[in-house]
N, C-alpha and C positions, 0 to 999 in steps of 0.2 A: 746716374743716377743725380737724383734735382739735389739744390742744397734743403730744400724742405725734408728728405727724406734722412738726409745728413744729420740735418737737426734734432730730428725723431731718436736715429741711431744712440748718436752724441749725449744725448737727457741732459740732464745741468752743465755736461763740461764743455756745452756749447758754448758757453761762455769762459773764454781766456784765465778770471780770476778765479774761478771755480776752481780749475784744472790749476791754475799755482796754484791757491791755499792746501788743496787734498795732494798737490805735488810735498809745500812745504812741513805740513803735518807729516809724509811718509818719512822724509829726509828726516825730522826730527827725533822720527820712531827706530830708523835705525842709526842713529847717532849716536842715542837713549844706550842700546847694546852694544858699539865699539865705536865710541867717539873717533877712535882713529883712524876711522874711515876717509880720506882724500877723496872718495867718488861721493861721498852724502853729503861733505862739504860741498864741493860744489853744483850734486842738484840742490841743496841750497840758498845759494848764491844762482843758478841760472832761475829759481822758481821768485826769491826776491822782485829780482829786476822785471820778470814778470810782473808786477805786484808795484812795483816802483819803486822800494825801498832799498835806493842804491845804496845809503850806507853801509846797509845789513848787508847786503848781498856781497861787497866786495869785502866785509873782514870777513863772510861767508869762503868768498876765493882765494883770500888769502890764505884761514886757516885749512882750504886747499891743498894750494902750493906749498906752506911749508911741510907738509904731511907731505910730503912727495911727490901729487900729480905728477905727471907726466907734461913736461912743455907742451910737445906737441897736442897735445889735448887742447886747447886753446888757438887752435888754429885756422878752426873751423865755426868757435865760436864767437858771435858778440858781444853775450851778454859779460863778461869781465872789462873790456872797455866802455859799452855804455855806463857799469859801475864805478869804474872812477873815473 
């Protein structure tokens, strides 16, 4: 599949900023229903990293860890390192 067709299939989500913005909104919506969701905070942190907002990303990752996110969840993720 050529890059052209892939961009057509992805539509506006071919832009990482658009995808990260949608992920951030999804995390906010999930956390409004369950603020104790460690994975929701982790997803929010990852979206913030993609958007270049490292201060908010670090806060979201801190919250995820405080809520019991398994340490092994960080083994292959570079977002937390970028945020801190």
